[in-house]
ROMI-221876 format. One record per residue (C-alpha): x, y, z. Coordinates in steps of 0.5 Angstrom, whole numbers, padded with zeros to 4 digits, always signed. Layout:
N
XYZ...
//
This chain:
387
-0090-0012-0034-0083-0015-0034-0077-0012-0030-0072-0008-0034-0065-0009-0033-0061-0004-0029-0054-0002-0028-0052+0002-0022-0046+0007-0024-0042+0007-0017-0040+0000-0014-0037+0002-0008-0039+0009-0006-0045+0010+0000-0050+0012-0005-0048+0007-0010-0049+0001-0005-0056+0004-0003-0058+0004-0010-0056-0004-0010-0059-0005-0004-0066-0002-0006-0065-0006-0013-0064-0013-0009-0072-0014-0009-0075-0009-0013-0081-0011-0017-0080-0006-0023-0072-0007-0024-0067-0012-0024-0060-0011-0022-0056-0013-0028-0049-0009-0028-0045-0005-0024-0040+0000-0027-0034+0003-0022-0028+0006-0022-0021+0003-0024-0020+0001-0017-0026-0003-0017-0027-0005-0024-0026-0013-0025-0028-0015-0018-0034-0019-0016-0039-0015-0013-0039-0019-0007-0031-0018-0006-0032-0011-0005-0033-0009+0002-0040-0007+0004-0041-0001+0009-0048+0000+0010-0050-0001+0017-0056-0006+0015-0053-0013+0012-0052-0014+0005-0058-0016+0001-0057-0022-0003-0055-0019-0010-0052-0022-0016-0045-0023-0016-0043-0019-0022-0036-0017-0024-0036-0009-0024-0035-0006-0031-0030+0000-0032-0033+0007-0033-0026+0008-0037-0028+0002-0042-0028+0004-0049-0033-0002-0050-0037+0000-0044-0044+0001-0048-0043-0005-0052-0042-0009-0046-0049-0006-0043-0052-0007-0049-0050-0014-0049-0054-0015-0042-0060-0011-0045-0059-0005-0040-0065+0000-0041-0064+0004-0035-0058+0007-0031-0058+0009-0024-0052+0014-0023-0049+0015-0017-0042+0018-0019-0038+0024-0018-0040+0030-0023-0033+0030-0026-0034+0022-0028-0042+0023-0029-0040+0028-0035-0039+0025-0040-0041+0018-0038-0049+0020-0037-0049+0023-0044-0046+0017-0047-0051+0012-0044-0057+0017-0045-0056+0019-0052-0055+0011-0054-0063+0010-0051-0061+0008-0044-0066+0012-0039-0061+0015-0034-0063+0017-0027-0058+0021-0024-0056+0023-0017-0050+0027-0019-0050+0034-0020-0047+0034-0027-0053+0036-0031-0057+0039-0025-0061+0045-0028-0059+0044-0035-0064+0046-0040-0068+0040-0042-0066+0036-0036-0071+0035-0031-0069+0036-0024-0075+0033-0020-0077+0032-0013-0083+0028-0015-0088+0031-0009-0086+0038-0011-0085+0039-0018-0087+0032-0022-0090+0036-0028-0082+0038-0029-0081+0031-0031-0086+0032-0037-0079+0035-0040-0076+0028-0040-0073+0027-0047-0074+0034-0049-0067+0035-0050-0066+0029-0054-0063+0025-0048-0067+0020-0044-0064+0024-0037-0067+0026-0031-0064+0029-0025-0065+0028-0017-0064+0035-0013-0058+0036-0007-0060+0032-0001-0060+0038+0003-0066+0041-0001-0071+0035+0001-0073+0037+0008-0074+0044+0006-0077+0044-0001-0083+0039+0001-0086+0043+0006-0084+0050+0003-0088+0047-0004-0094+0045+0001-0094+0052+0004-0093+0056-0003-0099+0052-0006-0104+0054+0000-0101+0061+0002-0096+0063-0003-0089+0064+0000-0085+0071-0001-0078+0069+0003-0075+0063+0006-0069+0063+0011-0066+0056+0013-0061+0053+0017-0058+0046+0016-0055+0041+0021-0053+0036+0016-0050+0028+0017-0043+0026+0016-0046+0021+0011-0047+0027+0006-0040+0027+0005-0040+0019+0003-0036+0014+0007-0030+0019+0007-0033+0021+0014-0037+0016+0016-0032+0011+0016-0027+0016+0020-0027+0015+0027-0024+0022+0028-0030+0025+0025-0035+0020+0029-0031+0023+0035-0033+0030+0033-0027+0033+0029-0029+0034+0022-0030+0041+0018-0037+0044+0020-0037+0048+0013-0040+0045+0007-0037+0049+0001-0042+0051-0004-0048+0048-0001-0052+0054+0001-0052+0057-0006-0053+0050-0009-0059+0049-0004-0062+0056-0005-0062+0056-0013-0065+0049-0013-0070+0051-0009-0072+0056-0013-0072+0052-0019-0076+0046-0017-0081+0051-0015-0081+0055-0022-0085+0054-0028-0083+0050-0034-0083+0053-0040-0083+0051-0048-0080+0056-0053-0076+0062-0052-0073+0064-0046-0076+0069-0042-0072+0075-0039-0074+0082-0036-0078+0081-0030-0078+0074-0030-0073+0070-0026-0070+0065-0031-0066+0059-0028-0061+0055-0033-0054+0052-0033-0051+0053-0040-0048+0046-0043-0046+0045-0050-0050+0038-0050-0057+0042-0049-0056+0048-0053-0062+0047-0057-0067+0045-0052-0073+0049-0052-0075+0047-0045-0073+0052-0040-0075+0054-0032-0077+0060-0030-0075+0060-0023-0080+0062-0017-0080+0069-0015-0078+0068-0007-0072+0071-0003-0068+0066+0000-0063+0066+0006-0059+0059+0007-0054+0057+0011-0051+0050+0012-0046+0046+0017-0044+0039+0018-0046+0036+0025-0043+0029+0028-0049+0025+0026-0048+0019+0021-0055+0020+0018-0060+0025+0017-0061+0032+0015-0065+0037+0019-0067+0044+0017-0069+0050+0021-0074+0054+0017-0077+0061+0017-0082+0062+0012-0086+0068+0010-0093+0067+0007-0097+0072+0002-0103+0070+0006-0105+0070+0013-0106+0063+0016-0107+0060+0023-0102+0055+0026-0108+0050+0025-0109+0052+0018-0101+0051+0017-0101+0044+0020-0107+0042+0016-0104+0044+0009-0097+0040+0011-0101+0034+0013-0106+0033+0007-0100+0035+0002-0099+0028-0002-0096+0026-0008-0100+0027-0014-0103+0020-0017-0098+0020-0022-0093+0018-0018-0096+0014-0013-0096+0008-0016-0088+0008-0015-0086+0002-0010-0082+0008-0007-0087+0013-0005-0088+0014+0002-0095+0013+0005-0095+0021+0006-0090+0026+0004-0090+0029+0011-0090+0026+0018-0092+0031+0023-0089+0031+0030-0089+0035+0036-0081+0035+0036-0076+0032+0032-0072+0026+0035-0066+0025+0030-0065+0018+0033-0072+0016+0033-0075+0019+0027-0070+0017+0022-0074+0012+0018-0081+0014+0017-0086+0012+0011-0090+0017+0013-0094+0014+0018-0090+0010+0022-0083+0010+0024-0078+0004+0024-0072+0003+0029-0070-0003+0025-0072-0003+0018-0070-0007+0012-0069-0002+0006-0068-0008+0001-0075-0010+0003-0079-0004+0005-0078+0001+0000-0082+0006+0003-0078+0006+0010-0074+0013+0010-0078+0016+0004-0082+0021+0008-0080+0028+0011-0081+0029+0018-0084+0036+0020-0084+0038+0027-0084+0045+0032-0089+0048+0028-0090+0055+0030-0093+0062+0028-0089+0068+0030-0094+0072+0027-0100+0071+0022-0095+0071+0016-0089+0068+0019-0089+0060+0020-0083+0057+0023-0081+0049+0023-0076+0044+0023-0076+0038+0018-0072+0032+0018-0070+0027+0012-0066+0021+0011-0061+0024+0006-0058+0017+0003-0065+0014+0002-0070+0020+0001-0065+0025-0001-0061+0020-0005-0062+0013-0008-0069+0013-0006-0071+0020-0009-0067+0018-0015-0071+0012-0016-0077+0015-0015-0076+0019-0021-0077+0013-0026-0085+0013-0024-0087+0017-0031-0082+0014-0035-0084+0007-0033-0092+0008-0032-0092+0011-0039-0088+0006-0042-0083+0011-0044-0077+0007-0042-0073+0003-0048-0076-0003-0049-0073-0010-0047-0070-0014-0052
//
């Protein structure tokens, strides 16, 4: 199948550069345009400082288009863009993402602007891939990835919920500096440990999104009463008939920033509906894998979870689900950094499991996870056709 021409919405940000990195050699997509702010608009891509730790891959030397250009859509159509990967702040994502999605360009967003809006799938491919069936459900070709902190929690909790049922989740996070973008990563004071540890709104967002991705997709009238509904009102999606019934699970989430460049680690206690042994829990986590419908994507890890006795945040950052890499080339190896690492699994009683989990927040939790969403639209040929 001919690669689709793609645009990255985000020229110089951390996730935007991660996305450019992943598109450098992607078999499904060709980087054909980049959109940036007024600060970067008009510059060539190679003139913008590359701030990722890995070397800049060979990229087309595009001129950055302005997100405020009134002729932006026309310019994207001129180069036959059919797919957009959005790495924008929420304030810019709305209305830019809607403009592109309503024009027929398929938008896969790492931004938070439309998360949990009716008719916009919010998907972790190895947790709730069936929610992507709602793609185009509101008349827009738009889907969203979740908050990066949710990934190391949601993947093991989804597996436990499937096998044993889950009634309560407690989580404490230790989140990397890169979760705030380049602002802290390039700040020596922050690298020396002087930075805010509190992350405003993060705990609430993580808990709400967990219940959403574990919930049931509905069609037709929203349910109320004893059902826990979960949606955000947005006028663009007021007519959507696709809704989510959030999972009936109690959550208690606490988040903080730590002095580490990359990698979000969480410490969870999960109460199960059914009794289980440690061996049964380990087997549950080990066998959990992406459904066949998402395994064709080049970003799919070899296994969803990589089990270890104890997590080493330096050695275990880049896992493909089977092997760890110390010097990965993310522009060539699209599976590196895409697995969730799980360790320190303990049964404090037959219905309570404790564990730690770890994932690469700008790869699995951002650029790589967002790109993974394309699998259904691509494999079912639901992307706009190339001209």
